[in-house]
N, CA, C and O atoms as a GROMACS GRO file, in nm:
protein
  552
    1MET      N    1  10.410   9.292  11.693
    1MET     CA    2  10.382   9.268  11.552
    1MET      C    3  10.354   9.400  11.479
    1MET      O    4  10.395   9.418  11.364
    2LEU      N    5  10.284   9.494  11.548
    2LEU     CA    6  10.256   9.623  11.484
    2LEU      C    7  10.384   9.700  11.457
    2LEU      O    8  10.398   9.762  11.351
    3ALA      N    9  10.478   9.698  11.550
    3ALA     CA   10  10.605   9.770  11.532
    3ALA      C   11  10.684   9.710  11.416
    3ALA      O   12  10.743   9.784  11.337
    4LEU      N   13  10.687   9.578  11.405
    4LEU     CA   14  10.759   9.513  11.296
    4LEU      C   15  10.693   9.546  11.162
    4LEU      O   16  10.762   9.570  11.063
    5SER      N   17  10.561   9.548  11.160
    5SER     CA   18  10.487   9.583  11.039
    5SER      C   19  10.518   9.728  10.999
    5SER      O   20  10.541   9.756  10.881
    6ALA      N   21  10.518   9.819  11.097
    6ALA     CA   22  10.548   9.960  11.068
    6ALA      C   23  10.689   9.975  11.015
    6ALA      O   24  10.712  10.053  10.922
    7LEU      N   25  10.784   9.901  11.072
    7LEU     CA   26  10.922   9.906  11.024
    7LEU      C   27  10.931   9.859  10.879
    7LEU      O   28  10.996   9.923  10.797
    8CYS      N   29  10.866   9.748  10.847
    8CYS     CA   30  10.869   9.694  10.710
    8CYS      C   31  10.806   9.792  10.610
    8CYS      O   32  10.861   9.815  10.503
    9VAL      N   33  10.692   9.846  10.646
    9VAL     CA   34  10.625   9.942  10.558
    9VAL      C   35  10.710  10.068  10.539
    9VAL      O   36  10.720  10.120  10.428
   10GLY      N   37  10.772  10.116  10.647
   10GLY     CA   38  10.860  10.232  10.638
   10GLY      C   39  10.980  10.205  10.550
   10GLY      O   40  11.019  10.292  10.472
   11LEU      N   41  11.038  10.086  10.560
   11LEU     CA   42  11.151  10.051  10.474
   11LEU      C   43  11.110  10.044  10.327
   11LEU      O   44  11.183  10.089  10.239
   12ILE      N   45  10.994   9.987  10.300
   12ILE     CA   46  10.944   9.981  10.162
   12ILE      C   47  10.917  10.120  10.109
   12ILE      O   48  10.949  10.150   9.994
   13PHE      N   49  10.857  10.206  10.192
   13PHE     CA   50  10.830  10.345  10.152
   13PHE      C   51  10.961  10.418  10.121
   13PHE      O   52  10.972  10.485  10.019
   14GLY      N   53  11.059  10.404  10.210
   14GLY     CA   54  11.189  10.468  10.189
   14GLY      C   55  11.258  10.419  10.063
   14GLY      O   56  11.316  10.498   9.989
   15LEU      N   57  11.251  10.289  10.039
   15LEU     CA   58  11.310  10.233   9.917
   15LEU      C   59  11.240  10.289   9.793
   15LEU      O   60  11.305  10.321   9.693
   16GLY      N   61  11.109  10.301   9.800
   16GLY     CA   62  11.033  10.359   9.689
   16GLY      C   63  11.074  10.503   9.663
   16GLY      O   64  11.086  10.545   9.548
   17LEU      N   65  11.095  10.580   9.770
   17LEU     CA   66  11.140  10.719   9.754
   17LEU      C   67  11.278  10.724   9.690
   17LEU      O   68  11.303  10.807   9.603
   18LEU      N   69  11.367  10.635   9.733
   18LEU     CA   70  11.501  10.631   9.673
   18LEU      C   71  11.495  10.593   9.526
   18LEU      O   72  11.555  10.660   9.442
   19LEU      N   73  11.422  10.487   9.494
   19LEU     CA   74  11.413  10.441   9.355
   19LEU      C   75  11.342  10.542   9.265
   19LEU      O   76  11.374  10.554   9.147
   20GLY      N   77  11.245  10.614   9.321
   20GLY     CA   78  11.171  10.713   9.244
   20GLY      C   79  11.244  10.845   9.227
   20GLY      O   80  11.198  10.932   9.154
   21GLY      N   81  11.359  10.861   9.293
   21GLY     CA   82  11.436  10.983   9.280
   21GLY      C   83  11.387  11.097   9.368
   21GLY      O   84  11.434  11.210   9.354
   22MET      N   85  11.294  11.068   9.458
   22MET     CA   86  11.237  11.174   9.541
   22MET      C   87  11.336  11.226   9.646
   22MET      O   88  11.311  11.331   9.705
   23THR      N   89  11.446  11.155   9.670
   23THR     CA   90  11.544  11.200   9.768
   23THR      C   91  11.654  11.284   9.704
   23THR      O   92  11.748  11.326   9.772
   24ASP      N   93  11.644  11.308   9.575
   24ASP     CA   94  11.743  11.388   9.502
   24ASP      C   95  11.684  11.527   9.477
   24ASP      O   96  11.598  11.543   9.391
   25PRO      N   97  11.729  11.629   9.552
   25PRO     CA   98  11.672  11.762   9.537
   25PRO      C   99  11.681  11.815   9.394
   25PRO      O  100  11.592  11.886   9.349
   26ALA      N  101  11.788  11.781   9.322
   26ALA     CA  102  11.802  11.830   9.183
   26ALA      C  103  11.691  11.774   9.095
   26ALA      O  104  11.638  11.844   9.008
   27LYS      N  105  11.655  11.648   9.116
   27LYS     CA  106  11.548  11.586   9.037
   27LYS      C  107  11.413  11.649   9.072
   27LYS      O  108  11.331  11.675   8.984
   28VAL      N  109  11.392  11.673   9.200
   28VAL     CA  110  11.266  11.734   9.244
   28VAL      C  111  11.255  11.876   9.189
   28VAL      O  112  11.150  11.916   9.139
   29LEU      N  113  11.363  11.953   9.199
   29LEU     CA  114  11.361  12.091   9.148
   29LEU      C  115  11.345  12.092   8.996
   29LEU      O  116  11.283  12.183   8.941
   30GLY      N  117  11.400  11.992   8.928
   30GLY     CA  118  11.380  11.979   8.783
   30GLY      C  119  11.233  11.955   8.750
   30GLY      O  120  11.183  12.003   8.648
   31PHE      N  121  11.164  11.881   8.836
   31PHE     CA  122  11.020  11.858   8.817
   31PHE      C  123  10.942  11.987   8.838
   31PHE      O  124  10.843  12.012   8.769
   32LEU      N  125  10.985  12.068   8.934
   32LEU     CA  126  10.914  12.192   8.965
   32LEU      C  127  10.946  12.305   8.868
   32LEU      O  128  10.877  12.407   8.868
   33ASP      N  129  11.048  12.289   8.786
   33ASP     CA  130  11.091  12.394   8.691
   33ASP      C  131  11.011  12.384   8.562
   33ASP      O  132  11.059  12.331   8.461
   34LEU      N  133  10.889  12.434   8.565
   34LEU     CA  134  10.800  12.424   8.449
   34LEU      C  135  10.846  12.511   8.332
   34LEU      O  136  10.817  12.480   8.217
   35ALA      N  137  10.916  12.620   8.360
   35ALA     CA  138  10.957  12.713   8.255
   35ALA      C  139  11.093  12.676   8.196
   35ALA      O  140  11.131  12.730   8.091
   36GLY      N  141  11.166  12.587   8.259
   36GLY     CA  142  11.301  12.553   8.212
   36GLY      C  143  11.308  12.409   8.165
   36GLY      O  144  11.227  12.366   8.082
   37GLY      N  145  11.404  12.336   8.218
   37GLY     CA  146  11.423  12.196   8.179
   37GLY      C  147  11.337  12.103   8.262
   37GLY      O  148  11.388  12.030   8.347
   38TRP      N  149  11.208  12.106   8.238
   38TRP     CA  150  11.113  12.029   8.317
   38TRP      C  151  11.140  11.879   8.305
   38TRP      O  152  11.156  11.827   8.195
   39ASP      N  153  11.145  11.810   8.420
   39ASP     CA  154  11.164  11.666   8.426
   39ASP      C  155  11.032  11.603   8.472
   39ASP      O  156  11.000  11.609   8.591
   40PRO      N  157  10.955  11.543   8.380
   40PRO     CA  158  10.822  11.491   8.416
   40PRO      C  159  10.824  11.357   8.488
   40PRO      O  160  10.717  11.306   8.523
   41SER      N  161  10.940  11.298   8.510
   41SER     CA  162  10.945  11.163   8.566
   41SER      C  163  10.881  11.153   8.705
   41SER      O  164  10.822  11.050   8.738
   42LEU      N  165  10.892  11.257   8.785
   42LEU     CA  166  10.832  11.250   8.919
   42LEU      C  167  10.679  11.254   8.913
   42LEU      O  168  10.612  11.211   9.007
   43ALA      N  169  10.624  11.305   8.805
   43ALA     CA  170  10.478  11.303   8.789
   43ALA      C  171  10.430  11.157   8.785
   43ALA      O  172  10.324  11.124   8.838
   44LEU      N  173  10.509  11.071   8.722
   44LEU     CA  174  10.473  10.929   8.717
   44LEU      C  175  10.483  10.865   8.856
   44LEU      O  176  10.399  10.784   8.894
   45VAL      N  177  10.586  10.903   8.931
   45VAL     CA  178  10.601  10.852   9.067
   45VAL      C  179  10.482  10.897   9.152
   45VAL      O  180  10.422  10.817   9.224
   46MET      N  181  10.448  11.025   9.142
   46MET     CA  182  10.336  11.077   9.220
   46MET      C  183  10.204  11.016   9.175
   46MET      O  184  10.119  10.984   9.258
   47GLY      N  185  10.188  10.999   9.045
   47GLY     CA  186  10.065  10.935   8.994
   47GLY      C  187  10.050  10.793   9.047
   47GLY      O  188   9.939  10.752   9.083
   48GLY      N  189  10.159  10.720   9.051
   48GLY     CA  190  10.155  10.585   9.107
   48GLY      C  191  10.120  10.587   9.254
   48GLY      O  192  10.042  10.504   9.302
   49ALA      N  193  10.179  10.680   9.328
   49ALA     CA  194  10.152  10.691   9.472
   49ALA      C  195  10.006  10.729   9.497
   49ALA      O  196   9.942  10.673   9.586
   50VAL      N  197   9.954  10.822   9.420
   50VAL     CA  198   9.814  10.863   9.437
   50VAL      C  199   9.721  10.747   9.405
   50VAL      O  200   9.622  10.726   9.475
   51SER      N  201   9.752  10.671   9.299
   51SER     CA  202   9.670  10.555   9.262
   51SER      C  203   9.665  10.453   9.375
   51SER      O  204   9.558  10.403   9.410
   52VAL      N  205   9.780  10.422   9.431
   52VAL     CA  206   9.785  10.327   9.543
   52VAL      C  207   9.707  10.383   9.662
   52VAL      O  208   9.634  10.310   9.729
   53GLY      N  209   9.723  10.513   9.689
   53GLY     CA  210   9.651  10.576   9.800
   53GLY      C  211   9.501  10.571   9.783
   53GLY      O  212   9.428  10.544   9.879
   54VAL      N  213   9.453  10.598   9.663
   54VAL     CA  214   9.308  10.595   9.637
   54VAL      C  215   9.255  10.454   9.662
   54VAL      O  216   9.151  10.437   9.725
   55LEU      N  217   9.326  10.354   9.612
   55LEU     CA  218   9.282  10.215   9.634
   55LEU      C  219   9.284  10.179   9.782
   55LEU      O  220   9.191  10.116   9.833
   56ALA      N  221   9.389  10.220   9.852
   56ALA     CA  222   9.401  10.188   9.994
   56ALA      C  223   9.290  10.256  10.076
   56ALA      O  224   9.231  10.193  10.163
   57PHE      N  225   9.262  10.382  10.048
   57PHE     CA  226   9.157  10.453  10.123
   57PHE      C  227   9.019  10.398  10.089
   57PHE      O  228   8.932  10.392  10.176
   58THR      N  229   8.998  10.358   9.964
   58THR     CA  230   8.870  10.298   9.927
   58THR      C  231   8.849  10.170  10.006
   58THR      O  232   8.739  10.145  10.056
   59PHE      N  233   8.951  10.089  10.017
   59PHE     CA  234   8.945   9.965  10.094
   59PHE      C  235   8.929   9.995  10.244
   59PHE      O  236   8.849   9.930  10.311
   60ALA      N  237   9.005  10.092  10.294
   60ALA     CA  238   9.005  10.123  10.438
   60ALA      C  239   8.872  10.181  10.485
   60ALA      O  240   8.835  10.161  10.601
   61LYS      N  241   8.800  10.253  10.399
   61LYS     CA  242   8.672  10.314  10.438
   61LYS      C  243   8.572  10.210  10.487
   61LYS      O  244   8.484  10.242  10.567
   62ARG      N  245   8.585  10.089  10.440
   62ARG     CA  246   8.491   9.983  10.476
   62ARG      C  247   8.531   9.909  10.603
   62ARG      O  248   8.463   9.815  10.644
   63ARG      N  249   8.641   9.950  10.665
   63ARG     CA  250   8.695   9.876  10.779
   63ARG      C  251   8.698   9.962  10.905
   63ARG      O  252   8.700  10.085  10.898
   64THR      N  253   8.698   9.897  11.019
   64THR     CA  254   8.714   9.966  11.147
   64THR      C  255   8.846   9.927  11.213
   64THR      O  256   8.889   9.990  11.310
   65GLN      N  257   8.911   9.823  11.159
   65GLN     CA  258   9.040   9.777  11.210
   65GLN      C  259   9.138   9.760  11.095
   65GLN      O  260   9.100   9.734  10.981
   66SER      N  261   9.267   9.776  11.128
   66SER     CA  262   9.371   9.749  11.028
   66SER      C  263   9.379   9.599  11.004
   66SER      O  264   9.313   9.521  11.073
   67LEU      N  265   9.458   9.559  10.906
   67LEU     CA  266   9.473   9.416  10.878
   67LEU      C  267   9.536   9.341  10.994
   67LEU      O  268   9.520   9.219  11.005
   68LEU      N  269   9.608   9.413  11.082
   68LEU     CA  270   9.669   9.350  11.199
   68LEU      C  271   9.585   9.365  11.325
   68LEU      O  272   9.628   9.328  11.434
   69GLY      N  273   9.463   9.421  11.312
   69GLY     CA  274   9.371   9.430  11.423
   69GLY      C  275   9.374   9.558  11.503
   69GLY      O  276   9.298   9.572  11.599
   70ALA      N  277   9.458   9.654  11.467
   70ALA     CA  278   9.462   9.782  11.538
   70ALA      C  279   9.344   9.869  11.494
   70ALA      O  280   9.295   9.855  11.382
   71PRO      N  281   9.298   9.958  11.582
   71PRO     CA  282   9.189  10.048  11.543
   71PRO      C  283   9.229  10.133  11.422
   71PRO      O  284   9.344  10.176  11.410
   72LEU      N  285   9.135  10.156  11.334
   72LEU     CA  286   9.160  10.232  11.211
   72LEU      C  287   9.086  10.364  11.221
   72LEU      O  288   8.962  10.367  11.224
   73HIS      N  289   9.160  10.474  11.226
   73HIS     CA  290   9.102  10.607  11.239
   73HIS      C  291   9.138  10.687  11.114
   73HIS      O  292   9.252  10.730  11.099
   74LEU      N  293   9.042  10.708  11.026
   74LEU     CA  294   9.065  10.786  10.905
   74LEU      C  295   9.032  10.932  10.931
   74LEU      O  296   8.948  10.962  11.016
   75PRO      N  297   9.096  11.024  10.859
   75PRO     CA  298   9.065  11.166  10.876
   75PRO      C  299   8.918  11.194  10.845
   75PRO      O  300   8.859  11.133  10.756
   76THR      N  301   8.861  11.288  10.919
   76THR     CA  302   8.720  11.322  10.898
   76THR      C  303   8.701  11.466  10.851
   76THR      O  304   8.595  11.501  10.800
   77ALA      N  305   8.804  11.550  10.868
   77ALA     CA  306   8.791  11.692  10.830
   77ALA      C  307   8.774  11.703  10.678
   77ALA      O  308   8.841  11.634  10.601
   78ARG      N  309   8.683  11.790  10.636
   78ARG     CA  310   8.655  11.809  10.494
   78ARG      C  311   8.667  11.955  10.449
   78ARG      O  312   8.668  11.983  10.329
   79GLN      N  313   8.676  12.048  10.545
   79GLN     CA  314   8.674  12.189  10.510
   79GLN      C  315   8.814  12.238  10.470
   79GLN      O  316   8.916  12.192  10.522
   80VAL      N  317   8.814  12.332  10.377
   80VAL     CA  318   8.938  12.401  10.339
   80VAL      C  319   8.937  12.533  10.414
   80VAL      O  320   8.856  12.621  10.386
   81ASP      N  321   9.028  12.546  10.510
   81ASP     CA  322   9.032  12.666  10.592
   81ASP      C  323   9.166  12.738  10.576
   81ASP      O  324   9.253  12.694  10.501
   82ARG      N  325   9.180  12.847  10.647
   82ARG     CA  326   9.300  12.931  10.639
   82ARG      C  327   9.426  12.853  10.676
   82ARG      O  328   9.529  12.864  10.609
   83ARG      N  329   9.417  12.774  10.781
   83ARG     CA  330   9.534  12.695  10.826
   83ARG      C  331   9.578  12.597  10.719
   83ARG      O  332   9.698  12.580  10.696
   84LEU      N  333   9.483  12.531  10.653
   84LEU     CA  334   9.517  12.435  10.549
   84LEU      C  335   9.584  12.506  10.431
   84LEU      O  336   9.685  12.458  10.379
   85VAL      N  337   9.529  12.618  10.390
   85VAL     CA  338   9.584  12.692  10.276
   85VAL      C  339   9.724  12.745  10.310
   85VAL      O  340   9.816  12.731  10.230
   86LEU      N  341   9.740  12.806  10.427
   86LEU     CA  342   9.872  12.858  10.466
   86LEU      C  343   9.974  12.746  10.482
   86LEU      O  344  10.090  12.762  10.443
   87GLY      N  345   9.932  12.635  10.538
   87GLY     CA  346  10.022  12.521  10.551
   87GLY      C  347  10.064  12.465  10.417
   87GLY      O  348  10.179  12.427  10.397
   88SER      N  349   9.970  12.460  10.324
   88SER     CA  350  10.000  12.412  10.189
   88SER      C  351  10.098  12.505  10.118
   88SER      O  352  10.189  12.459  10.049
   89ILE      N  353  10.078  12.633  10.136
   89ILE     CA  354  10.170  12.731  10.076
   89ILE      C  355  10.309  12.716  10.137
   89ILE      O  356  10.409  12.716  10.064
   90ALA      N  357  10.317  12.704  10.269
   90ALA     CA  358  10.447  12.688  10.335
   90ALA      C  359  10.516  12.561  10.288
   90ALA      O  360  10.636  12.561  10.263
   91PHE      N  361  10.440  12.452  10.275
   91PHE     CA  362  10.496  12.326  10.227
   91PHE      C  363  10.550  12.343  10.085
   91PHE      O  364  10.662  12.302  10.055
   92GLY      N  365  10.470  12.403   9.998
   92GLY     CA  366  10.511  12.421   9.859
   92GLY      C  367  10.634  12.510   9.844
   92GLY      O  368  10.723  12.480   9.765
   93VAL      N  369  10.638  12.617   9.921
   93VAL     CA  370  10.754  12.707   9.915
   93VAL      C  371  10.879  12.633   9.965
   93VAL      O  372  10.985  12.642   9.903
   94GLY      N  373  10.866  12.562  10.074
   94GLY     CA  374  10.979  12.486  10.127
   94GLY      C  375  11.026  12.380  10.030
   94GLY      O  376  11.146  12.361  10.012
   95TRP      N  377  10.933  12.311   9.968
   95TRP     CA  378  10.967  12.206   9.871
   95TRP      C  379  11.037  12.267   9.751
   95TRP      O  380  11.135  12.212   9.700
   96GLY      N  381  10.987  12.382   9.706
   96GLY     CA  382  11.047  12.449   9.591
   96GLY      C  383  11.184  12.506   9.620
   96GLY      O  384  11.271  12.507   9.532
   97LEU      N  385  11.206  12.555   9.741
   97LEU     CA  386  11.337  12.611   9.776
   97LEU      C  387  11.442  12.503   9.804
   97LEU      O  388  11.557  12.516   9.762
   98ALA      N  389  11.401  12.398   9.873
   98ALA     CA  390  11.498  12.297   9.917
   98ALA      C  391  11.502  12.173   9.829
   98ALA      O  392  11.604  12.105   9.823
   99GLY      N  393  11.392  12.143   9.761
   99GLY     CA  394  11.386  12.020   9.684
   99GLY      C  395  11.358  11.898   9.770
   99GLY      O  396  11.369  11.785   9.724
  100PHE      N  397  11.322  11.922   9.895
  100PHE     CA  398  11.289  11.814   9.989
  100PHE      C  399  11.151  11.838  10.048
  100PHE      O  400  11.108  11.952  10.062
  101CYS      N  401  11.083  11.730  10.081
  101CYS     CA  402  10.970  11.735  10.172
  101CYS      C  403  11.004  11.637  10.284
  101CYS      O  404  11.104  11.566  10.272
  102PRO      N  405  10.928  11.632  10.392
  102PRO     CA  406  10.972  11.558  10.510
  102PRO      C  407  11.012  11.412  10.488
  102PRO      O  408  11.119  11.371  10.533
  103GLY      N  409  10.930  11.333  10.422
  103GLY     CA  410  10.962  11.191  10.404
  103GLY      C  411  11.094  11.170  10.330
  103GLY      O  412  11.183  11.103  10.382
  104PRO      N  413  11.106  11.224  10.210
  104PRO     CA  414  11.232  11.208  10.137
  104PRO      C  415  11.352  11.268  10.210
  104PRO      O  416  11.463  11.216  10.198
  105ALA      N  417  11.332  11.375  10.286
  105ALA     CA  418  11.443  11.434  10.361
  105ALA      C  419  11.493  11.336  10.468
  105ALA      O  420  11.614  11.326  10.490
  106LEU      N  421  11.402  11.266  10.534
  106LEU     CA  422  11.444  11.170  10.635
  106LEU      C  423  11.517  11.052  10.572
  106LEU      O  424  11.614  11.001  10.629
  107VAL      N  425  11.472  11.008  10.455
  107VAL     CA  426  11.541  10.901  10.384
  107VAL      C  427  11.680  10.948  10.342
  107VAL      O  428  11.778  10.876  10.359
  108ALA      N  429  11.688  11.070  10.286
  108ALA     CA  430  11.817  11.125  10.244
  108ALA      C  431  11.909  11.147  10.365
  108ALA      O  432  12.030  11.134  10.353
  109LEU      N  433  11.852  11.179  10.480
  109LEU     CA  434  11.929  11.193  10.603
  109LEU      C  435  12.000  11.061  10.635
  109LEU      O  436  12.114  11.060  10.680
  110GLY      N  437  11.931  10.952  10.611
  110GLY     CA  438  11.989  10.820  10.634
  110GLY      C  439  12.106  10.790  10.543
  110GLY      O  440  12.189  10.704  10.574
  111THR      N  441  12.114  10.859  10.430
  111THR     CA  442  12.228  10.840  10.339
  111THR      C  443  12.343  10.934  10.374
  111THR      O  444  12.451  10.924  10.317
  112GLY      N  445  12.318  11.026  10.469
  112GLY     CA  446  12.423  11.120  10.511
  112GLY      C  447  12.435  11.243  10.424
  112GLY      O  448  12.536  11.313  10.431
  113ALA      N  449  12.335  11.272  10.343
  113ALA     CA  450  12.339  11.389  10.255
  113ALA      C  451  12.339  11.517  10.338
  113ALA      O  452  12.247  11.539  10.417
  114PRO      N  453  12.442  11.603  10.321
  114PRO     CA  454  12.450  11.727  10.402
  114PRO      C  455  12.328  11.817  10.388
  114PRO      O  456  12.284  11.876  10.487
  115LYS      N  457  12.271  11.829  10.267
  115LYS     CA  458  12.152  11.912  10.248
  115LYS      C  459  12.034  11.859  10.329
  115LYS      O  460  11.953  11.935  10.380
  116ALA      N  461  12.027  11.727  10.340
  116ALA     CA  462  11.919  11.667  10.418
  116ALA      C  463  11.936  11.697  10.566
  116ALA      O  464  11.837  11.720  10.636
  117VAL      N  465  12.058  11.699  10.614
  117VAL     CA  466  12.084  11.731  10.755
  117VAL      C  467  12.033  11.872  10.786
  117VAL      O  468  11.963  11.893  10.884
  118VAL      N  469  12.069  11.967  10.700
  118VAL     CA  470  12.026  12.106  10.719
  118VAL      C  471  11.874  12.115  10.713
  118VAL      O  472  11.812  12.181  10.796
  119PHE      N  473  11.813  12.048  10.614
  119PHE     CA  474  11.668  12.052  10.599
  119PHE      C  475  11.598  11.994  10.721
  119PHE      O  476  11.503  12.054  10.773
  120VAL      N  477  11.643  11.878  10.767
  120VAL     CA  478  11.576  11.813  10.880
  120VAL      C  479  11.590  11.897  11.007
  120VAL      O  480  11.494  11.908  11.084
  121ILE      N  481  11.706  11.958  11.029
  121ILE     CA  482  11.721  12.047  11.145
  121ILE      C  483  11.623  12.164  11.133
  121ILE      O  484  11.555  12.198  11.230
  122ALA      N  485  11.617  12.226  11.016
  122ALA     CA  486  11.524  12.338  10.994
  122ALA      C  487  11.379  12.293  11.012
  122ALA      O  488  11.297  12.366  11.068
  123MET      N  489  11.347  12.173  10.965
  123MET     CA  490  11.212  12.119  10.978
  123MET      C  491  11.176  12.100  11.125
  123MET      O  492  11.066  12.136  11.168
  124LEU      N  493  11.269  12.044  11.204
  124LEU     CA  494  11.243  12.023  11.346
  124LEU      C  495  11.228  12.155  11.421
  124LEU      O  496  11.143  12.167  11.509
  125VAL      N  497  11.310  12.253  11.387
  125VAL     CA  498  11.297  12.386  11.448
  125VAL      C  499  11.161  12.447  11.412
  125VAL      O  500  11.093  12.503  11.498
  126GLY      N  501  11.121  12.435  11.286
  126GLY     CA  502  10.990  12.486  11.244
  126GLY      C  503  10.876  12.417  11.315
  126GLY      O  504  10.778  12.482  11.353
  127MET      N  505  10.886  12.286  11.334
  127MET     CA  506  10.782  12.213  11.406
  127MET      C  507  10.772  12.260  11.552
  127MET      O  508  10.663  12.274  11.607
  128ARG      N  509  10.887  12.282  11.611
  128ARG     CA  510  10.889  12.330  11.750
  128ARG      C  511  10.829  12.471  11.760
  128ARG      O  512  10.750  12.499  11.850
  129LEU      N  513  10.867  12.558  11.668
  129LEU     CA  514  10.811  12.694  11.667
  129LEU      C  515  10.660  12.690  11.650
  129LEU      O  516  10.588  12.766  11.715
  130PHE      N  517  10.611  12.601  11.564
  130PHE     CA  518  10.467  12.587  11.546
  130PHE      C  519  10.400  12.549  11.677
  130PHE      O  520  10.297  12.605  11.713
  131GLU      N  521  10.459  12.452  11.748
  131GLU     CA  522  10.401  12.410  11.876
  131GLU      C  523  10.395  12.524  11.975
  131GLU      O  524  10.296  12.542  12.046
  132ILE      N  525  10.503  12.602  11.980
  132ILE     CA  526  10.509  12.716  12.074
  132ILE      C  527  10.402  12.820  12.036
  132ILE      O  528  10.330  12.870  12.123
  133LEU      N  529  10.393  12.853  11.908
  133LEU     CA  530  10.294  12.950  11.863
  133LEU      C  531  10.152  12.899  11.883
  133LEU      O  532  10.063  12.974  11.922
  134GLU      N  533  10.131  12.772  11.857
  134GLU     CA  534  10.000  12.713  11.872
  134GLU      C  535   9.952  12.721  12.018
  134GLU      O  536   9.836  12.752  12.043
  135ARG      N  537  10.041  12.692  12.111
  135ARG     CA  538  10.007  12.701  12.253
  135ARG      C  539   9.979  12.845  12.294
  135ARG      O  540   9.892  12.871  12.377
  136GLY      N  541  10.053  12.939  12.236
  136GLY     CA  542  10.036  13.080  12.269
  136GLY      C  543   9.906  13.138  12.219
  136GLY      O  544   9.854  13.234  12.276
  137LEU      N  545   9.850  13.080  12.111
  137LEU     CA  546   9.727  13.131  12.053
  137LEU      C  547   9.602  13.076  12.122
  137LEU      O  548   9.492  13.126  12.099
  138LYS      N  549   9.617  12.976  12.206
  138LYS     CA  550   9.499  12.915  12.272
  138LYS      C  551   9.472  12.977  12.404
  138LYS      O  552   9.377  12.937  12.473
   0.00000   0.00000   0.00000
């Protein structure tokens, strides 16, 4: 039941990304182009997503189990450290250069978009490099 629930939620999320235009790098880059032809439509998509997230986390804080009975583990870290800042910068630079972030890139990959294929391969290589570096630093 949990796997079926995860599949349904993932499909709804992917559909929302498609309908919101988040899988179109040109639309995303238009949103990020504050000095040029700024497209504010994604701000509404993000505002809606943040609103739903705030409501969901407010509800989830009072629970120890998901609605399907699985253990519910919410993040506990509160500090802003070097890793968080550097990761945020890397994410922002990647988003600004490619017009993709991981979720929309995976949805766009499902449509066969060549840019998404390149992005997802680069993302997987970057994730692997991070793992290798992380192990080397410990």
